[in-house]
N, CA, C and O atoms as a GROMACS GRO file, in nm:
protein
  296
    1MET      N    1   3.467   2.078  14.648
    1MET     CA    2   3.553   2.155  14.563
    1MET      C    3   3.619   2.264  14.647
    1MET      O    4   3.553   2.333  14.724
    2SER      N    5   3.750   2.278  14.632
    2SER     CA    6   3.822   2.375  14.712
    2SER      C    7   3.817   2.514  14.647
    2SER      O    8   3.800   2.527  14.526
    3LYS      N    9   3.833   2.614  14.730
    3LYS     CA   10   3.833   2.751  14.682
    3LYS      C   11   3.968   2.781  14.618
    3LYS      O   12   4.072   2.737  14.667
    4LEU      N   13   3.966   2.856  14.509
    4LEU     CA   14   4.090   2.888  14.440
    4LEU      C   15   4.166   2.997  14.515
    4LEU      O   16   4.107   3.097  14.556
    5PRO      N   17   4.296   2.980  14.532
    5PRO     CA   18   4.375   3.082  14.602
    5PRO      C   19   4.407   3.199  14.509
    5PRO      O   20   4.398   3.186  14.387
    6ALA      N   21   4.444   3.312  14.566
    6ALA     CA   22   4.487   3.428  14.488
    6ALA      C   23   4.635   3.408  14.456
    6ALA      O   24   4.718   3.404  14.546
    7LEU      N   25   4.666   3.396  14.328
    7LEU     CA   26   4.802   3.370  14.283
    7LEU      C   27   4.845   3.470  14.177
    7LEU      O   28   4.761   3.528  14.107
    8THR      N   29   4.974   3.491  14.166
    8THR     CA   30   5.026   3.573  14.057
    8THR      C   31   5.042   3.485  13.933
    8THR      O   32   5.038   3.362  13.943
    9GLY      N   33   5.060   3.547  13.820
    9GLY     CA   34   5.080   3.472  13.696
    9GLY      C   35   5.203   3.384  13.702
    9GLY      O   36   5.200   3.271  13.652
   10ARG      N   37   5.310   3.434  13.761
   10ARG     CA   38   5.434   3.356  13.772
   10ARG      C   39   5.412   3.229  13.854
   10ARG      O   40   5.464   3.123  13.820
   11GLU      N   41   5.336   3.239  13.963
   11GLU     CA   42   5.307   3.122  14.047
   11GLU      C   43   5.224   3.018  13.971
   11GLU      O   44   5.245   2.898  13.987
   12ILE      N   45   5.132   3.065  13.887
   12ILE     CA   46   5.050   2.974  13.807
   12ILE      C   47   5.137   2.902  13.705
   12ILE      O   48   5.125   2.780  13.687
   13VAL      N   49   5.225   2.976  13.638
   13VAL     CA   50   5.313   2.914  13.538
   13VAL      C   51   5.403   2.810  13.605
   13VAL      O   52   5.423   2.702  13.548
   14GLU      N   53   5.456   2.838  13.722
   14GLU     CA   54   5.540   2.742  13.794
   14GLU      C   55   5.463   2.616  13.830
   14GLU      O   56   5.516   2.505  13.820
   15ALA      N   57   5.338   2.631  13.872
   15ALA     CA   58   5.255   2.514  13.906
   15ALA      C   59   5.227   2.432  13.781
   15ALA      O   60   5.230   2.309  13.786
   16LEU      N   61   5.200   2.498  13.669
   16LEU     CA   62   5.173   2.426  13.544
   16LEU      C   63   5.298   2.353  13.495
   16LEU      O   64   5.288   2.244  13.439
   17GLU      N   65   5.414   2.413  13.515
   17GLU     CA   66   5.538   2.348  13.473
   17GLU      C   67   5.562   2.218  13.548
   17GLU      O   68   5.627   2.128  13.495
   18SER      N   69   5.512   2.207  13.669
   18SER     CA   70   5.529   2.083  13.746
   18SER      C   71   5.441   1.970  13.692
   18SER      O   72   5.459   1.854  13.730
   19THR      N   73   5.346   2.002  13.603
   19THR     CA   74   5.262   1.898  13.542
   19THR      C   75   5.302   1.868  13.398
   19THR      O   76   5.232   1.794  13.329
   20GLY      N   77   5.413   1.924  13.353
   20GLY     CA   78   5.461   1.893  13.219
   20GLY      C   79   5.442   2.005  13.118
   20GLY      O   80   5.484   1.991  13.003
   21PHE      N   81   5.381   2.114  13.157
   21PHE     CA   82   5.366   2.228  13.067
   21PHE      C   83   5.500   2.303  13.059
   21PHE      O   84   5.574   2.309  13.157
   22THR      N   85   5.530   2.359  12.943
   22THR     CA   86   5.646   2.446  12.927
   22THR      C   87   5.600   2.572  12.856
   22THR      O   88   5.504   2.568  12.778
   23VAL      N   89   5.666   2.682  12.881
   23VAL     CA   90   5.631   2.808  12.815
   23VAL      C   91   5.681   2.800  12.672
   23VAL      O   92   5.802   2.800  12.647
   24ILE      N   93   5.587   2.793  12.578
   24ILE     CA   94   5.620   2.780  12.437
   24ILE      C   95   5.672   2.913  12.382
   24ILE      O   96   5.771   2.918  12.310
   25ARG      N   97   5.602   3.019  12.419
   25ARG     CA   98   5.644   3.151  12.374
   25ARG      C   99   5.591   3.255  12.471
   25ARG      O  100   5.507   3.227  12.556
   26THR      N  101   5.642   3.376  12.455
   26THR     CA  102   5.601   3.488  12.536
   26THR      C  103   5.574   3.605  12.443
   26THR      O  104   5.652   3.632  12.352
   27ARG      N  105   5.465   3.674  12.467
   27ARG     CA  106   5.435   3.794  12.391
   27ARG      C  107   5.399   3.903  12.492
   27ARG      O  108   5.297   3.895  12.560
   28ALA      N  109   5.484   4.004  12.500
   28ALA     CA  110   5.471   4.110  12.599
   28ALA      C  111   5.470   4.047  12.737
   28ALA      O  112   5.566   3.979  12.774
   29SER      N  113   5.364   4.066  12.814
   29SER     CA  114   5.360   4.010  12.950
   29SER      C  115   5.272   3.886  12.958
   29SER      O  116   5.226   3.851  13.066
   30HIS      N  117   5.249   3.819  12.846
   30HIS     CA  118   5.166   3.700  12.845
   30HIS      C  119   5.249   3.578  12.808
   30HIS      O  120   5.316   3.577  12.705
   31ASN      N  121   5.244   3.476  12.893
   31ASN     CA  122   5.313   3.350  12.866
   31ASN      C  123   5.214   3.252  12.806
   31ASN      O  124   5.096   3.252  12.841
   32PHE      N  125   5.262   3.169  12.714
   32PHE     CA  126   5.179   3.070  12.646
   32PHE      C  127   5.231   2.930  12.680
   32PHE      O  128   5.310   2.874  12.603
   33PRO      N  129   5.188   2.874  12.794
   33PRO     CA  130   5.232   2.738  12.828
   33PRO      C  131   5.162   2.635  12.740
   33PRO      O  132   5.044   2.647  12.708
   34GLY      N  133   5.238   2.533  12.702
   34GLY     CA  134   5.183   2.424  12.624
   34GLY      C  135   5.228   2.291  12.680
   34GLY      O  136   5.332   2.282  12.745
   35HIS      N  137   5.149   2.188  12.653
   35HIS     CA  138   5.178   2.053  12.699
   35HIS      C  139   5.209   1.968  12.576
   35HIS      O  140   5.156   1.996  12.469
   36PRO      N  141   5.293   1.867  12.588
   36PRO     CA  142   5.323   1.782  12.473
   36PRO      C  143   5.201   1.717  12.408
   36PRO      O  144   5.206   1.683  12.290
   37ASP      N  145   5.090   1.700  12.483
   37ASP     CA  146   4.971   1.639  12.424
   37ASP      C  147   4.883   1.739  12.350
   37ASP      O  148   4.778   1.702  12.298
   38GLY      N  149   4.923   1.867  12.344
   38GLY     CA  150   4.852   1.965  12.264
   38GLY      C  151   4.773   2.069  12.342
   38GLY      O  152   4.725   2.166  12.283
   39ARG      N  153   4.758   2.053  12.472
   39ARG     CA  154   4.684   2.152  12.551
   39ARG      C  155   4.766   2.279  12.564
   39ARG      O  156   4.886   2.274  12.588
   40THR      N  157   4.701   2.394  12.547
   40THR     CA  158   4.769   2.524  12.562
   40THR      C  159   4.677   2.621  12.635
   40THR      O  160   4.556   2.601  12.641
   41THR      N  161   4.736   2.726  12.689
   41THR     CA  162   4.661   2.832  12.754
   41THR      C  163   4.745   2.958  12.753
   41THR      O  164   4.861   2.956  12.711
   42VAL      N  165   4.687   3.068  12.800
   42VAL     CA  166   4.758   3.195  12.810
   42VAL      C  167   4.751   3.241  12.954
   42VAL      O  168   4.644   3.241  13.016
   43VAL      N  169   4.866   3.281  13.009
   43VAL     CA  170   4.873   3.328  13.147
   43VAL      C  171   4.937   3.467  13.147
   43VAL      O  172   5.054   3.480  13.111
   44PRO      N  173   4.862   3.571  13.188
   44PRO     CA  174   4.923   3.703  13.199
   44PRO      C  175   5.015   3.710  13.321
   44PRO      O  176   4.976   3.671  13.431
   45VAL      N  177   5.134   3.760  13.300
   45VAL     CA  178   5.232   3.770  13.409
   45VAL      C  179   5.262   3.919  13.429
   45VAL      O  180   5.356   3.972  13.370
   46HIS      N  181   5.181   3.983  13.512
   46HIS     CA  182   5.198   4.125  13.542
   46HIS      C  183   5.254   4.136  13.683
   46HIS      O  184   5.200   4.075  13.776
   47ALA      N  185   5.358   4.213  13.700
   47ALA     CA  186   5.427   4.223  13.828
   47ALA      C  187   5.333   4.268  13.940
   47ALA      O  188   5.269   4.373  13.930
   48GLY      N  189   5.325   4.189  14.045
   48GLY     CA  190   5.248   4.225  14.163
   48GLY      C  191   5.098   4.210  14.153
   48GLY      O  192   5.028   4.239  14.250
   49GLU      N  193   5.045   4.167  14.039
   49GLU     CA  194   4.900   4.154  14.024
   49GLU      C  195   4.860   4.007  14.036
   49GLU      O  196   4.928   3.919  13.984
   50THR      N  197   4.749   3.983  14.104
   50THR     CA  198   4.698   3.848  14.116
   50THR      C  199   4.598   3.822  14.004
   50THR      O  200   4.538   3.913  13.949
   51ILE      N  201   4.583   3.694  13.973
   51ILE     CA  202   4.489   3.651  13.870
   51ILE      C  203   4.353   3.631  13.936
   51ILE      O  204   4.344   3.567  14.041
   52GLY      N  205   4.249   3.684  13.876
   52GLY     CA  206   4.114   3.672  13.931
   52GLY      C  207   4.063   3.529  13.920
   52GLY      O  208   4.115   3.450  13.842
   53PRO      N  209   3.961   3.497  13.999
   53PRO     CA  210   3.909   3.360  13.999
   53PRO      C  211   3.849   3.317  13.866
   53PRO      O  212   3.858   3.200  13.830
   54GLY      N  213   3.788   3.408  13.793
   54GLY     CA  214   3.730   3.373  13.663
   54GLY      C  215   3.836   3.333  13.562
   54GLY      O  216   3.821   3.232  13.493
   55LEU      N  217   3.942   3.412  13.553
   55LEU     CA  218   4.051   3.382  13.460
   55LEU      C  219   4.125   3.255  13.502
   55LEU      O  220   4.164   3.175  13.418
   56LEU      N  221   4.144   3.237  13.632
   56LEU     CA  222   4.210   3.115  13.679
   56LEU      C  223   4.127   2.992  13.645
   56LEU      O  224   4.182   2.889  13.609
   57SER      N  225   3.996   3.001  13.656
   57SER     CA  226   3.909   2.890  13.618
   57SER      C  227   3.922   2.859  13.470
   57SER      O  228   3.924   2.742  13.431
   58LYS      N  229   3.931   2.962  13.387
   58LYS     CA  230   3.948   2.943  13.242
   58LYS      C  231   4.081   2.877  13.211
   58LYS      O  232   4.088   2.789  13.125
   59ILE      N  233   4.187   2.918  13.279
   59ILE     CA  234   4.319   2.858  13.260
   59ILE      C  235   4.315   2.710  13.296
   59ILE      O  236   4.370   2.626  13.224
   60LEU      N  237   4.249   2.677  13.407
   60LEU     CA  238   4.240   2.537  13.449
   60LEU      C  239   4.158   2.454  13.351
   60LEU      O  240   4.192   2.339  13.324
   61ARG      N  241   4.050   2.511  13.296
   61ARG     CA  242   3.971   2.440  13.194
   61ARG      C  243   4.056   2.413  13.071
   61ARG      O  244   4.054   2.303  13.016
   62ASP      N  245   4.133   2.514  13.026
   62ASP     CA  246   4.220   2.497  12.910
   62ASP      C  247   4.322   2.386  12.932
   62ASP      O  248   4.356   2.312  12.840
   63CYS      N  249   4.371   2.375  13.055
   63CYS     CA  250   4.475   2.278  13.089
   63CYS      C  251   4.420   2.141  13.123
   63CYS      O  252   4.496   2.045  13.132
   64GLY      N  253   4.290   2.130  13.142
   64GLY     CA  254   4.230   2.003  13.177
   64GLY      C  255   4.254   1.962  13.322
   64GLY      O  256   4.259   1.843  13.352
   65LEU      N  257   4.268   2.060  13.410
   65LEU     CA  258   4.291   2.033  13.552
   65LEU      C  259   4.168   2.072  13.633
   65LEU      O  260   4.097   2.167  13.600
   66THR      N  261   4.143   1.996  13.739
   66THR     CA  262   4.036   2.035  13.832
   66THR      C  263   4.095   2.128  13.936
   66THR      O  264   4.217   2.140  13.949
   67ARG      N  265   4.008   2.194  14.010
   67ARG     CA  266   4.054   2.284  14.117
   67ARG      C  267   4.135   2.209  14.220
   67ARG      O  268   4.240   2.256  14.263
   68ASP      N  269   4.088   2.092  14.259
   68ASP     CA  270   4.157   2.014  14.362
   68ASP      C  271   4.295   1.969  14.314
   68ASP      O  272   4.392   1.970  14.390
   69GLU      N  273   4.305   1.929  14.186
   69GLU     CA  274   4.434   1.889  14.131
   69GLU      C  275   4.531   2.006  14.132
   69GLU      O  276   4.648   1.991  14.167
   70PHE      N  277   4.481   2.124  14.094
   70PHE     CA  278   4.566   2.243  14.088
   70PHE      C  279   4.612   2.284  14.227
   70PHE      O  280   4.730   2.316  14.247
   71VAL      N  281   4.522   2.283  14.324
   71VAL     CA  282   4.558   2.323  14.460
   71VAL      C  283   4.662   2.226  14.518
   71VAL      O  284   4.748   2.268  14.596
   72SER      N  285   4.655   2.099  14.480
   72SER     CA  286   4.753   2.003  14.531
   72SER      C  287   4.892   2.027  14.472
   72SER      O  288   4.992   1.980  14.528
   73LEU      N  289   4.901   2.099  14.360
   73LEU     CA  290   5.030   2.131  14.299
   73LEU      C  291   5.102   2.243  14.372
   73LEU      O  292   5.224   2.257  14.360
   74LEU      N  293   5.029   2.323  14.447
   74LEU     CA  294   5.088   2.440  14.511
   74LEU      C  295   5.166   2.406  14.636
   74LEU      O  296   5.222   2.496  14.700
   0.00000   0.00000   0.00000
């Protein structure tokens, strides 16, 4: 299993968009990407801040992606 990189929220949203996710809605600084098959998650997009490994793991679980699959998208 590969180690998760330090990424900003915008970078995570861009990687998810390459797998078919689209931002369904935005509330304040939080984007809500959704997939046509029903999977959804919340990604905070705060300028200049990286997402911690715990939250990134939760986002990947919500999206049904493994760490290796996600790292290959970057």
